[in-house]
C-alpha positions in Angstrom: 17.5 3.0 -11.1 17.6 -0.8 -10.9 21.4 -0.8 -10.8 23.4 -3.2 -8.7 23.2 -1.5 -5.4 25.0 -3.5 -2.7 21.7 -4.5 -1.1 22.1 -7.1 1.5 20.7 -10.6 0.7 17.1 -10.3 1.7 16.9 -14.0 2.7 18.3 -13.3 6.2 15.2 -14.1 8.3 14.8 -13.8 12.1 14.7 -17.1 14.0 11.1 -16.6 15.0 10.1 -16.1 11.4 11.9 -19.3 10.5 10.2 -21.2 13.3 6.8 -19.9 12.1 7.5 -20.9 8.5 8.6 -24.3 9.7 5.4 -25.0 11.7 3.3 -23.7 8.8 5.1 -25.9 6.2 5.1 -29.1 8.3 1.3 -28.7 9.0 0.7 -28.2 5.3 2.9 -31.1 4.2 1.3 -33.6 6.6 -2.2 -32.5 5.6 -1.4 -33.0 1.9 1.0 -35.9 1.9 -0.9 -38.6 3.7 1.4 -40.9 5.7 4.4 -38.6 5.8 6.2 -38.1 9.0 6.7 -34.8 10.7 10.5 -35.4 10.8 10.4 -35.8 7.0 8.4 -32.6 6.5 10.9 -30.8 8.8 13.8 -32.0 6.7 12.2 -30.9 3.5 11.4 -27.5 5.0 15.0 -27.1 6.1 16.3 -28.0 2.7 14.1 -25.4 1.1 15.4 -22.8 3.6 18.9 -23.8 2.6 18.1 -23.3 -1.1 16.3 -20.0 -0.6 19.3 -18.8 1.4 21.9 -19.4 -1.3 24.4 -16.6 -1.6 23.6 -15.6 -5.2 20.0 -14.9 -4.3 18.9 -11.4 -3.5 15.2 -11.4 -4.6 14.3 -15.1 -4.9 14.7 -15.7 -1.2 12.6 -16.7 1.7 11.4 -13.1 1.9 9.8 -13.6 -1.5 8.1 -16.8 -0.4 6.9 -15.1 2.8 5.4 -12.2 0.7 3.7 -14.7 -1.5 2.2 -16.5 1.5 0.9 -13.3 2.9 -0.9 -12.6 -0.4 -2.0 -16.2 -0.6 -3.6 -15.8 2.9 -5.7 -12.9 1.6 -7.1 -14.9 -1.4 -7.1 -18.5 -0.3 -10.8 -18.8 0.3 -11.4 -17.9 -3.4 -9.3 -20.9 -4.7 -10.4 -24.3 -5.8 -7.4 -26.1 -4.1 -5.6 -23.7 -1.8 -3.4 -26.4 -0.4 -2.0 -27.2 -3.8 -1.4 -23.5 -4.5 0.3 -23.1 -1.1 2.7 -26.0 -1.7 3.4 -24.8 -5.2 4.3 -21.4 -3.8 6.8 -23.0 -1.4 8.5 -24.8 -4.3 8.1 -22.5 -7.3 11.6 -20.9 -6.9 13.3 -23.6 -5.0 15.8 -24.0 -7.8 17.0 -20.7 -9.1 20.1 -20.2 -11.3 20.1 -16.7 -12.9 19.5 -17.0 -16.6 18.6 -20.6 -16.6 15.6 -21.6 -18.6 14.6 -24.6 -16.6 14.4 -23.3 -13.0 10.7 -24.0 -12.7 11.0 -27.4 -14.3 13.7 -28.4 -11.9 11.7 -26.9 -9.0 8.7 -29.0 -10.0 11.0 -32.1 -10.2 12.3 -31.3 -6.7 8.7 -31.3 -5.4 8.1 -34.7 -7.2 11.2 -36.1 -5.6 10.4 -35.0 -2.1 6.7 -36.0 -2.3 7.7 -39.4 -3.6 10.2 -39.9 -0.8 7.4 -38.9 1.6 5.2 -41.7 0.4 2.8 -39.6 -1.8 0.7 -41.8 -4.0 -1.7 -39.2 -5.3 -0.4 -38.7 -8.8 -3.2 -36.2 -9.7 -2.2 -34.0 -6.8 1.5 -34.2 -7.9 0.5 -33.2 -11.4 -1.5 -30.3 -10.1 1.5 -29.0 -8.2 3.7 -29.5 -11.2 1.3 -27.5 -13.4 1.0 -24.7 -10.8 4.8 -24.4 -10.6 5.3 -24.4 -14.3 2.8 -21.6 -14.9 5.1 -19.3 -12.9 7.4 -19.2 -15.9 5.0 -16.5 -17.1 5.5 -17.7 -20.7 1.8 -18.6 -21.2 -1.4 -17.2 -20.0 -2.9 -19.3 -17.2 -6.2 -20.8 -18.0 -7.4 -22.4 -14.7 -8.5 -20.2 -11.8 -5.8 -21.5 -9.4 -3.2 -21.0 -12.0 -4.3 -17.4 -12.4 -4.1 -16.9 -8.6 -0.5 -18.3 -8.3 0.6 -16.1 -11.3 -1.0 -13.0 -9.7 0.6 -13.8 -6.3 4.0 -14.3 -7.8 3.9 -10.9 -9.5 2.0 -9.1 -6.7 5.1 -7.1 -5.7 4.6 -5.1 -9.0 1.7 -3.5 -7.1 3.7 -2.4 -4.1 4.5 1.3 -3.6 7.2 2.6 -5.9 10.1 2.5 -3.4 9.5 -1.1 -2.6 9.0 -2.0 -6.2 12.2 -0.3 -7.1 14.1 -2.1 -4.3 12.8 -5.4 -5.6 14.1 -4.5 -9.0 17.5 -3.7 -7.6 17.6 -7.2 -6.0 16.6 -8.9 -9.2 19.3 -7.0 -11.0 21.9 -8.0 -8.4 21.1 -11.7 -9.1 22.3 -11.1 -12.7 25.6 -9.5 -11.7 27.4 -11.4 -14.4 25.6 -9.4 -17.1 26.4 -5.9 -18.2 23.6 -3.3 -18.3 23.6 -3.6 -22.1 23.1 -7.3 -21.8 20.5 -7.2 -19.0 18.2 -4.3 -19.7 17.0 -4.9 -23.3 15.6 -8.3 -22.2 14.1 -6.8 -19.1 12.3 -4.1 -21.1 10.9 -6.7 -23.4 9.6 -8.6 -20.4 8.0 -5.5 -18.9 6.4 -4.5 -22.2 4.9 -8.0 -22.5 3.4 -7.6 -19.1 2.2 -4.1 -20.0 0.5 -5.3 -23.2 -1.8 -7.7 -21.4 -5.4 -6.6 -21.4 -5.0 -6.6 -17.6 -1.8 -7.1 -15.6 -3.5 -9.4 -13.1 -5.8 -12.3 -14.1 -8.1 -12.5 -11.1 -10.6 -9.9 -10.0 -9.2 -10.0 -6.5 -5.7 -8.9 -7.5 -7.0 -6.5 -10.2 -8.9 -4.6 -7.5 -6.0 -4.8 -5.1 -3.0 -3.9 -7.2 -3.8 -3.3 -10.9 -3.5 0.5 -11.0 -0.3 0.7 -9.0 1.3 -2.2 -11.0 0.6 -0.4 -14.3 1.9 2.9 -13.0 5.1 1.2 -11.7 5.7 -0.6 -15.0 5.0 2.5 -17.1 7.4 4.6 -14.9 10.1 2.0 -15.2 9.8 1.5 -18.9 9.9 5.3 -19.4 13.1 5.5 -17.3 14.8 2.7 -19.2 13.9 4.2 -22.5 15.4 7.5 -21.4 18.6 5.5 -20.7 18.5 4.1 -24.2 17.2 0.6 -23.5 14.4 -0.7 -25.8 
């Protein structure tokens, strides 16, 4: 379970999906970054696709972003600033180097760079996106409602049926192929246990009702399995 499994990189998207994501992103970008050109938004989207398609990615791919956007669509009307949350979702894993501690910071900086080059002058909006991206480090509990939503969306795959949850775990493990099991799994168990020890796994009522029970069952089953293999 959660071994390297030779899974194909899940970032291989069909052309029509890419076209749909491009249209969605361009519309969002032009709505939020006043004065930006559609050609600039298209270029930014294509650069994001390139990043999410990097060969070392197996989980943190465009498929993950598409899953997040699908969950976002179900909850957007409950958010204070859904446009900010959506842009933050597009960028939150734009920079991903396995084991790096600054992926989210560099992803936030990439958004800052692209928004500046697009002519964005709304520093409060830029700061909002920065904070939303940074909360996906999952190192601190989110305090603002939209921060709670983006954290729940990012981890919503924990609430998927076991087979899909397990497959996601295999893909995350594949991204850390340079680590042995003895190097990888103790830290993974600590991360899972920290999630398990929350009063609730999800922070918003919406995602608690949607996925809380299944997420807790998945985590408990996985922790038990890893303990049986000697990982604590």
